[in-house]
C-alpha positions in Angstrom: 61.9 77.9 28.2 58.6 76.2 29.2 58.8 73.2 31.6 55.9 70.9 32.5 56.3 69.0 35.8 54.3 66.2 37.4 51.9 67.8 39.8 51.3 70.8 37.5 48.8 70.7 34.6 47.7 67.0 34.6 45.5 64.9 32.5 42.7 62.9 34.1 43.1 59.2 33.6 45.3 56.5 35.0 49.0 57.2 35.2 48.4 60.5 33.4 47.4 62.0 36.7 51.0 61.5 37.9 52.8 62.4 34.7 53.3 65.9 33.3 50.7 67.1 30.8 53.2 66.9 27.9 54.2 63.3 28.6 52.4 61.9 25.5 52.2 64.9 23.2 54.6 66.7 20.9 56.5 69.5 22.7 56.1 73.1 21.7 59.2 75.1 20.5 61.3 75.8 23.6 59.3 73.4 25.8 61.1 70.8 27.8 59.8 67.6 29.3 60.6 67.1 33.0 60.3 63.5 34.1 58.6 62.3 37.3 62.0 61.8 38.9 64.1 64.9 38.1 67.7 64.6 37.0 68.9 66.1 40.3 67.1 63.4 42.3 69.6 60.7 43.5 67.1 58.2 44.8 68.0 54.5 44.7 68.1 52.9 41.2 70.7 50.2 40.8 70.7 48.1 44.0 71.2 44.4 44.8 67.4 44.2 45.2 66.6 45.6 41.7 69.2 43.7 39.9 68.6 40.4 41.8 64.8 40.5 41.2 65.4 41.5 37.6 67.7 38.4 37.1 65.1 36.2 38.8 62.5 37.5 36.4 64.8 36.8 33.5 65.3 33.2 34.5 61.6 32.5 35.0 60.2 34.3 32.0 63.0 33.3 29.6 62.3 29.6 30.3 58.6 30.2 30.1 58.7 32.2 26.9 61.0 29.7 25.2 58.8 26.8 26.3 55.5 28.4 25.1 57.1 29.5 21.8 58.3 26.0 21.0 55.0 24.5 22.0 52.6 27.0 20.4 54.6 29.3 18.1 54.0 32.4 20.3 56.0 33.6 23.2 55.0 35.4 26.4 54.9 39.1 26.5 56.5 39.4 30.0 57.1 43.2 30.4 53.8 44.1 32.1 53.8 41.0 34.4 57.4 41.8 35.4 56.5 45.4 36.1 53.7 44.3 38.3 55.8 41.8 40.2 58.5 44.5 40.7 56.0 46.7 42.4 54.3 43.9 44.3 57.5 42.4 45.8 59.0 45.9 46.2 56.1 47.0 48.3 56.7 44.1 50.7 60.2 45.2 51.7 61.3 47.9 54.1 61.9 50.5 52.8 59.7 50.1 49.8 61.3 50.0 46.4 61.6 53.3 44.6 60.0 53.7 41.2 63.5 53.8 39.6 64.3 50.4 41.2 61.0 49.1 39.6 62.1 50.5 36.2 65.4 48.7 36.6 63.7 45.4 37.4 61.5 45.7 34.4 64.4 46.7 32.1 66.7 43.8 33.2 63.8 41.3 33.2 62.7 42.3 29.7 65.8 40.6 28.3 63.8 37.3 28.8 61.4 37.6 25.9 63.8 39.1 23.4 66.5 36.4 23.7 63.8 33.6 23.8 62.4 34.9 20.6 65.8 35.0 18.9 66.6 31.5 20.0 63.3 29.7 19.4 62.8 31.3 15.9 66.0 29.9 14.6 68.0 27.5 16.8 65.5 24.5 16.5 66.1 24.6 12.8 69.5 23.1 13.5 68.0 20.2 15.2 65.3 19.8 12.6 67.9 19.6 9.9 69.9 17.0 11.9 72.8 19.4 12.5 74.8 18.9 15.7 74.8 22.0 17.9 76.3 22.5 21.4 74.9 24.5 24.2 77.8 26.9 24.1 77.1 27.7 20.4 73.5 28.6 21.3 74.7 30.7 24.3 77.3 32.6 22.3 75.1 33.2 19.2 72.2 34.5 21.4 74.4 36.3 23.9 76.6 38.0 21.3 73.6 38.9 19.1 71.7 40.3 22.0 74.7 42.4 23.2 75.2 43.7 19.6 71.5 44.8 19.6 72.1 46.8 22.8 75.1 48.7 21.5 73.7 49.3 18.1 70.6 51.0 19.5 72.4 53.2 22.1 73.5 55.9 19.6 69.9 56.1 18.4 68.3 56.6 21.9 68.2 60.3 22.1 66.8 60.7 18.6 64.0 58.1 18.9 63.2 58.9 22.6 63.9 62.6 23.1 63.9 64.4 19.7 60.9 62.5 18.4 59.0 62.9 21.7 55.2 62.9 21.1 55.7 62.0 17.4 55.9 58.2 17.9 53.1 56.5 19.9 55.2 53.8 21.7 52.1 51.7 22.5 53.9 49.0 24.4 56.0 51.5 26.4 52.9 53.5 27.2 51.1 50.5 28.7 54.1 49.5 30.8 54.6 53.1 31.9 51.0 53.3 33.1 51.5 50.2 35.2 54.7 51.5 36.8 53.3 55.0 37.5 49.9 54.0 38.8 50.9 50.6 40.1 51.7 51.7 43.7 48.0 51.6 44.5 46.8 48.6 42.5 49.8 46.2 42.1 49.1 44.5 45.4 46.0 42.8 44.2 47.4 42.4 40.7 50.5 40.6 42.1 48.4 38.2 44.1 46.3 37.4 41.0 49.4 36.8 39.0 50.8 34.4 41.6 47.4 32.6 42.0 47.2 32.2 38.2 50.8 30.9 38.2 49.9 28.3 40.8 46.8 27.3 38.8 48.7 26.8 35.6 51.5 24.9 37.4 49.1 22.5 39.1 46.8 22.0 36.1 49.6 21.1 33.7 51.4 19.0 36.4 48.4 16.7 36.4 48.3 16.8 32.5 52.0 16.6 31.6 53.5 14.6 34.4 50.8 12.6 36.2 48.5 12.0 33.1 45.6 12.0 35.6 43.2 12.8 32.7 43.6 12.7 28.9 44.1 16.2 27.5 44.1 14.9 23.9 40.5 15.6 23.0 39.4 14.3 19.6 36.4 13.6 17.5 37.7 10.1 16.6 36.4 8.7 19.9 32.8 10.0 19.4 30.2 7.2 19.7 27.3 6.1 17.5 29.7 5.7 14.6 30.3 9.5 14.3 34.0 9.3 15.0 34.6 6.4 12.6 32.6 8.2 9.8 34.7 11.3 10.2 37.9 9.3 10.3 36.8 7.5 7.1 37.0 10.8 5.2 40.1 11.9 7.1 38.3 14.6 9.2 39.5 14.9 12.8 39.0 17.8 15.2 41.3 17.9 18.2 41.9 20.0 21.2 44.9 20.0 23.5 43.4 20.8 26.9 46.4 22.3 28.7 46.8 25.5 30.8 49.7 26.7 28.6 47.6 26.9 25.5 44.4 28.1 27.3 46.5 31.0 28.7 47.9 31.8 25.3 44.3 32.1 24.0 43.4 34.4 26.9 46.1 36.9 26.0 45.8 36.6 22.1 42.1 37.5 22.2 39.1 36.3 20.1 40.0 38.1 16.9 43.4 36.7 16.2 42.6 33.3 17.8 39.7 33.0 15.4 41.9 33.8 12.4 44.5 31.2 13.5 41.7 28.7 14.0 40.4 29.5 10.5 43.8 28.6 9.1 43.5 25.2 10.8 40.0 24.7 9.5 41.2 25.3 5.9 44.2 23.1 6.3 42.7 20.2 8.4 39.0 20.2 7.6 39.2 21.2 3.9 42.7 20.5 2.4 43.3 17.1 4.2 40.0 15.5 3.1 40.5 16.9 -0.4 44.0 15.4 -0.7 42.6 12.1 0.6 39.6 12.1 -1.7 41.5 12.7 -4.9 44.9 11.2 -3.9 43.4 7.9 -2.9 42.1 7.4 -6.4 45.5 7.7 -7.9 47.0 4.7 -6.1 50.7 5.5 -5.4 51.7 9.1 -5.6 55.4 10.0 -6.1 56.4 13.3 -4.6 60.1 14.3 -4.4 62.1 11.2 -3.5 59.2 9.5 -1.7 56.2 7.5 -2.8 52.9 7.7 -0.9 49.8 5.5 -0.8 47.4 8.2 0.2 44.5 5.8 0.7 46.5 4.2 3.6 47.6 7.5 5.1 46.0 8.9 8.3 44.8 12.5 8.5 47.9 13.4 10.5 50.2 11.9 7.9 48.5 13.7 5.0 48.7 17.0 7.0 52.5 16.5 7.8 53.5 15.6 4.3 51.3 17.7 2.1 49.7 20.5 4.1 52.5 21.7 6.4 54.7 22.7 3.4 51.8 24.9 2.2 51.7 26.5 5.7 55.5 27.1 5.6 55.2 28.8 2.2 52.4 31.0 3.6 54.4 31.9 6.7 57.5 32.8 4.5 55.5 35.1 2.1 53.6 36.7 5.0 56.9 37.7 6.7 58.3 39.0 3.4 55.1 41.0 2.6 55.2 42.3 6.2 58.6 43.8 5.5 57.6 45.2 2.1 54.5 46.8 3.6 56.8 48.6 6.1 58.9 49.9 3.3 58.5 53.6 4.4 59.5 52.7 7.9 62.5 50.8 6.6 63.7 53.7 4.5 63.0 56.4 7.0 64.4 54.4 10.0 67.7 53.8 8.2 68.0 57.6 7.6 66.9 58.3 11.1 69.5 55.9 12.3 72.4 57.7 10.5 71.1 61.0 11.9 71.1 59.6 15.4 74.6 58.2 14.9 75.8 61.6 13.7 74.3 63.4 16.7 75.7 60.9 19.2 79.3 61.6 18.7 79.5 64.6 21.0 81.0 64.7 24.5 78.9 63.7 27.5 80.5 66.1 30.0 78.0 68.2 31.9 75.2 65.9 30.6 72.4 65.6 33.1 71.8 62.2 34.7 68.6 61.4 32.7 70.5 61.8 29.4 73.7 59.9 30.2 74.6 57.0 27.9 77.6 54.7 27.6 80.2 56.9 25.9 80.4 56.8 22.1 84.0 55.7 22.4 83.1 52.7 24.5 80.2 51.9 22.3 82.5 51.6 19.3 85.0 49.5 21.3 82.2 47.1 22.4 80.8 46.9 18.9 84.2 46.0 17.5 84.8 43.4 20.3 81.4 41.8 19.8 81.8 41.6 16.0 85.3 40.0 16.3 83.9 37.6 18.9 81.2 36.7 16.5 83.8 36.1 13.8 85.7 33.8 16.2 82.6 31.8 16.9 82.0 31.3 13.2 85.7 30.3 12.8 85.4 27.6 15.5 82.1 26.4 14.1 83.5 26.1 10.5 86.6 24.4 11.8 84.6 21.8 13.8 82.3 21.0 10.9 83.3 18.1 8.8 82.3 17.3 5.2 82.9 13.7 4.0 84.8 13.1 7.2 87.3 15.9 6.5 87.5 19.3 8.2 87.8 22.5 6.3 91.3 24.0 6.1 92.1 27.1 8.2 92.0 29.3 5.1 88.6 28.2 4.1 87.2 28.3 7.7 88.7 31.9 8.1 87.0 33.0 4.8 83.6 31.5 5.9 83.9 33.1 9.3 84.8 36.5 7.8 81.7 36.4 5.5 79.4 35.4 8.4 80.8 38.1 10.6 80.3 40.9 8.0 76.8 39.7 7.2 75.9 39.6 10.8 77.1 43.1 11.6 75.8 44.8 8.4 72.3 43.3 8.7 72.1 44.0 12.4 73.2 47.6 11.7 70.6 47.9 8.9 67.7 46.3 10.6 68.2 47.7 14.1 66.5 51.1 13.4 63.8 49.2 11.5 63.0 47.1 14.6 63.1 50.2 16.9 60.8 52.3 14.8 58.4 49.4 14.2 58.1 48.9 18.0 57.7 52.7 18.5 54.9 53.0 15.9 52.9 49.8 16.0 54.3 47.9 19.0 55.1 44.9 16.8 58.7 43.9 15.8 58.7 42.3 12.2 61.5 40.0 13.4 60.4 36.8 11.6 60.5 38.5 8.2 63.8 40.2 8.8 65.3 36.9 10.1 64.1 35.1 6.9 65.8 37.8 4.8 68.9 37.5 6.9 69.1 33.7 6.4 68.6 34.0 2.7 71.3 36.7 2.3 73.7 34.7 4.6 73.1 31.6 2.5 73.7 33.5 -0.7 76.9 35.1 0.6 78.2 31.7 1.8 77.4 29.9 -1.4 79.3 32.6 -3.3 82.5 31.8 -1.3 82.0 28.0 -1.8 80.3 26.9 1.3 77.2 24.7 1.2 75.7 21.6 2.7 75.7 21.1 6.5 78.5 23.5 7.2 76.8 26.2 5.3 73.5 25.6 7.0 75.1 25.7 10.5 76.8 29.1 9.9 73.8 30.6 8.1 71.5 29.6 10.9 73.8 30.8 13.6 74.0 34.1 11.7 70.2 34.1 11.7 70.0 33.4 15.4 72.4 36.3 16.2 70.7 38.8 14.0 67.2 37.7 15.2 68.3 38.2 18.8 69.9 41.6 18.0 66.7 42.9 16.4 64.5 41.6 19.2 66.8 43.3 21.7 67.0 46.6 20.0 63.2 46.9 19.7 62.8 46.0 23.4 65.5 48.4 24.5 64.0 51.4 22.8 60.8 50.6 24.8 62.9 50.6 28.0 64.5 53.9 27.0 61.2 55.6 26.5 59.9 54.3 29.8 63.0 55.6 31.5 62.6 58.9 29.8 59.1 59.4 31.0 59.9 58.4 34.6 63.4 59.7 35.0 65.7 56.7 34.9 69.4 56.8 34.0 69.9 55.4 30.4 73.4 54.4 31.1 72.3 52.1 34.0 69.6 50.6 31.7 72.2 49.9 29.0 74.9 48.4 31.4 72.6 46.1 33.2 70.7 45.0 30.1 74.0 43.2 29.1 73.7 41.1 32.3 70.1 40.3 31.5 71.1 39.2 28.0 73.8 36.9 29.3 71.6 35.3 31.8 68.8 34.8 29.3 71.2 33.3 26.8 72.4 30.8 29.4 68.7 29.9 30.1 67.8 29.3 26.4 71.1 27.4 25.9 69.8 25.0 28.6 66.1 25.0 27.7 66.4 24.2 23.9 68.7 21.1 24.3 66.5 20.0 27.2 63.4 20.2 25.1 65.0 18.2 22.3 66.3 15.6 24.7 62.9 15.2 26.4 60.3 15.9 23.7 62.4 15.7 20.5 62.2 18.2 17.6 62.2 15.2 15.3 59.8 12.4 16.1 61.9 9.3 17.2 59.4 7.0 15.5 59.1 8.6 12.1 62.1 10.9 11.9 59.8 13.7 10.8 59.4 17.1 12.5 57.6 16.4 15.8 54.8 18.9 15.3 52.5 17.1 17.8 54.8 18.1 20.7 57.2 20.8 19.5 55.7 22.6 16.4 58.2 25.5 16.4 56.6 26.9 13.2 59.1 29.8 12.6 62.1 27.4 13.1 60.5 24.8 10.7 60.1 27.5 8.1 63.7 28.6 8.5 64.9 25.0 8.5 63.0 24.3 5.2 64.5 27.5 3.7 68.1 26.6 4.6 67.7 23.0 3.6 66.1 23.9 0.3 68.8 26.5 -0.7 72.0 24.7 0.6 71.5 21.0 1.0 68.9 19.4 -1.3 67.2 22.0 -3.5 66.0 19.5 -6.1 63.9 17.4 -3.6 62.1 20.1 -1.8 58.3 20.6 -2.2 58.6 23.9 -4.0 55.2 23.5 -5.5 53.6 23.3 -2.1 55.6 26.2 -0.8 54.5 28.2 -3.8 50.9 27.2 -3.2 51.3 28.5 0.3 52.6 31.8 -1.1 49.5 32.1 -3.3 47.3 31.5 -0.2 49.1 34.3 1.6 48.6 36.7 -1.3 44.9 35.9 -1.5 44.7 36.6 2.2 46.5 39.9 1.6 43.9 40.9 -1.0 41.1 39.9 1.3 42.4 42.0 4.1 42.9 39.0 6.4 46.0 39.1 8.7 48.3 36.8 6.8 50.8 35.6 9.4 48.1 34.6 11.9 46.2 32.6 9.3 49.4 31.1 8.0 50.4 30.0 11.5 47.0 28.3 11.7 47.7 26.4 8.6 51.0 25.1 9.9 50.3 24.4 13.6 48.3 21.3 14.6 44.6 21.9 15.0 44.6 20.7 18.6 46.8 23.7 19.5 44.8 26.2 17.7 41.4 25.0 19.0 42.8 25.1 22.5 44.0 28.7 21.9 40.5 29.6 20.6 38.9 28.1 23.7 41.0 30.3 25.9 40.2 33.3 23.8 36.5 32.7 24.0 36.8 32.3 27.8 38.6 35.6 28.1 36.0 37.3 25.9 33.1 35.9 28.0 34.9 37.1 31.2 35.0 40.6 29.8 31.3 40.6 29.2 30.4 39.8 32.9 29.7 42.4 35.6 26.9 44.9 36.2 28.7 48.0 35.2 31.0 49.0 32.4 33.7 49.8 35.0 33.5 46.2 36.4 33.6 44.7 32.9 36.6 46.8 31.9 38.5 45.9 35.1 37.8 42.2 34.6 39.0 42.4 31.0 42.2 43.9 32.4 42.6 40.9 34.8 42.5 38.5 31.9 45.9 39.5 30.7 47.4 39.0 34.2 45.7 35.6 34.5 47.0 34.6 31.1 50.6 35.5 31.9 50.4 33.7 35.2 48.9 30.6 33.6 51.5 30.4 30.9 54.4 31.0 33.3 53.2 28.4 35.7 52.4 25.8 33.0 55.8 26.4 31.3 57.6 26.0 34.7 56.1 22.6 35.3 56.6 21.8 31.7 60.4 22.4 32.0 60.5 20.5 35.3 58.7 17.6 33.6 61.2 17.8 30.8 64.1 17.3 33.2 62.2 14.4 34.9 61.8 12.7 31.4 65.6 12.6 30.9 67.0 9.0 30.9 70.2 10.4 32.4 68.3 11.0 35.6 66.4 7.8 35.4 63.3 9.3 33.8 61.4 9.4 37.2 58.3 10.9 35.5 57.3 7.5 34.3 56.6 6.5 37.9 54.2 9.4 38.4 52.0 8.6 35.3 48.5 7.2 36.0 47.0 6.9 32.5 50.1 6.6 30.3 53.1 4.2 30.4 56.6 5.1 29.3 59.8 3.3 29.1 63.5 4.1 28.4 64.7 2.6 25.1 67.9 2.8 23.2 67.7 3.9 19.5 70.0 4.7 16.7 70.7 8.4 16.6 69.1 10.2 13.7 67.2 7.2 12.3 63.5 6.2 12.5 63.1 3.3 15.0 59.7 2.0 13.7 58.6 1.1 10.3 55.2 -0.3 9.4 54.5 -0.8 13.1 57.6 -2.8 13.7 60.8 -1.7 15.4 63.8 -1.9 13.0 66.5 0.2 14.6 67.2 -0.7 18.2 70.7 -0.3 19.7 72.3 -3.3 21.2 74.3 -1.5 23.8 76.4 -4.6 24.7 77.5 -4.8 21.0 76.7 -1.3 19.6 76.4 -0.8 15.8 78.3 1.9 13.9 75.6 4.4 14.5 75.7 6.1 17.9 73.0 5.2 20.4 70.7 7.5 22.3 68.4 6.7 25.2 65.0 8.2 25.0 61.8 8.0 27.0 59.2 6.5 24.7 55.5 7.0 25.6 53.5 3.9 24.9 49.7 4.4 25.1 49.2 1.0 23.3 50.1 -2.5 24.1 53.0 -3.8 22.1 54.7 -7.2 21.6 58.4 -7.8 22.2 59.3 -6.9 18.6 57.4 -3.6 18.8 54.2 -4.5 17.0 51.1 -2.8 18.2 48.5 -5.3 19.6 45.1 -5.0 17.9 41.8 -6.1 19.4 39.0 -7.9 17.6 37.5 -4.7 16.3 40.7 -3.8 14.6 41.6 -1.0 17.0 44.8 -0.8 19.0 44.6 -2.0 22.5 45.4 0.7 25.0 47.4 -0.1 28.1 44.9 1.8 30.2 41.6 1.5 28.3 39.8 4.0 30.6 42.2 6.7 29.5 40.8 6.6 26.0 37.2 7.5 26.7 36.7 8.2 30.4 40.0 10.0 30.5 39.0 12.3 27.7 35.6 13.0 29.2 37.4 14.0 32.4 39.9 16.1 30.4 37.0 18.1 28.8 35.4 18.5 32.3 38.7 19.8 33.7 39.0 22.3 30.9 35.7 23.7 31.9 36.9 23.8 35.5 39.9 25.8 34.3 37.7 28.3 32.6 35.6 28.8 35.7 38.7 29.2 37.8 39.9 32.0 35.4 36.5 33.7 35.8 36.9 33.4 39.6 40.3 35.0 39.5 39.1 37.8 37.3 36.2 38.5 39.6 38.5 38.5 42.6 41.1 40.7 41.0 38.4 43.2 39.9 37.1 43.3 43.4 40.5 44.0 44.9 41.3 46.6 42.3 38.0 48.5 42.6 37.6 47.9 46.3 34.8 46.4 48.3 31.3 45.9 46.9 32.0 48.0 43.8 34.1 45.2 42.4 31.8 42.5 43.7 30.0 41.4 40.6 27.1 39.7 42.1 27.3 40.2 39.5 
């Protein structure tokens, strides 16, 4: 038997110097991989430090990832930042953390992104479709789904990780592994850069979101010499949201995909919107669905929201479906691999070495059964609480609906788990949006067959979708953890056990964050009652919401023609070889988000071009990802703090911080638009409340209004701003501060490269 050990025949770059020569290649017959930490080594792994720091990372990055995903449609990839912080903080304690403790911190902390993805892709669809959902329903759907994803991937661990060693590239796991193995020498500087970037993002968005010290809403409509008015006349408006959160997202996405996303915005906002205005305004009144539109009187944003966004939703849906179909070979092979892995996992674990220990097959089956029954109980409670026409479903009907939901959840999770795992192992991307869409469609079909439709059907179908989405995200992430542990020598059973705790904590965080974001920023605009894409775009959730609404609630009045047109656009992109989903997201998301992301991407690209030597340039490019993660985490943290400070229940103290924008707490009728034709029509008289329930909201008022809610117009026909300087000078200052943010990122990259390379070698002078 041939064994390669660390310290023997070694490769020459990065962490490969510390890993055995056969770490990344297929093993020869009879050859055995020996990890960095041998099975006989009993060094510290599960300690209060490693679990405590892991939970702290879960709390921080779950909130941050959920916030960014709701704001911009993309979450934070937190694994590498968590690994760096584990090494950085671990090096400050006495004694220093072991590499196995760092692996455990990363493994527990990685629960943040997977649960946030499952929640933000689906749960907001409940709010968008005006369906009541409680925090405990969000917690249980995500927690049970994530735990199910853990136990379903455990039987497949040895097959994917050990028996296919060297045959699957595991790109994400490889990157994290290199950080953990080589990080002892470089994580000090990297950790400092991450913390400095966090502070920069926190402060920048504090002045933007809470203080409104400058106007981050940059737009061509305020351009002088008649340019802005001329563009507005043909319904062309280019915007940029100058926030650290979006700028950081652009840094990490890169120029290629940011450009594709921006191209989608260009087609939607600068081509389609003017065309709809040009030809629609000649037709007078246009009837579409149940609504009638006078396009000549509509703003560019109104045209985009009513006619272009549905095209984007159709393009997103078809892109996700095509993504699954293009992975057909992976789907088929991974299912067969999954059954092989299940067959091989049924043996006893006695005399199994530490690095191959799993939770026992017997316990795995018991946990799977318990989780499935708990999911059925959740659906039973949800079905029982849901009323149709003021009447609740009988116990028999509720039990039937719950049984169908439970079976659909388990079977689809079981089917898609190996798909998610193999997709992550091969390309590093989990096709979770496409699989979630298929899940919701199949769940809706099954529920319709047993007589459930309308609001109750949508609630159960969407909760099923949230559970399956979280399960798939978790299984893909855990197979990455397993591979890292296999390379380094962690105990799989410890990773599995403590991943459950990470999932529970992450589910609690998203169960707090999503209702908080709705209460503070509103998934539905309180003025129009339409999806609030200016503040919370949540593109995947809007797509899922439209799908559920169209199939179960009101299929006759959905814009199927526009959805189909979006599908055609996606197919044209497929034939042209353009990444469909990125372009489709650009068509759906507001242009101010996408241009801000592009600005960040260009800044990151320029940073990577600076420096005298190729080594310095490469090192600065590596710093960009750290800076991006720090910026987004810091910006998201202050964003969540600001969301709390916007709540009327705590007195909305954020209104006393604002410099350039006024806000006030008002009472509105729940679920109804409060303004029509510039006049308030649905206030709540709280001393004599109407039948509709009342909600208190914080309403931002940039314009002067009369007592009955009408906007005051100046002599030139423009609305009077409460703080006139905020319109022009405020935006000029906002543009200037965006440039300052870019230069600060350059300075951090330069400093980080200097620390990593050491001395003058990293000093760019350069």
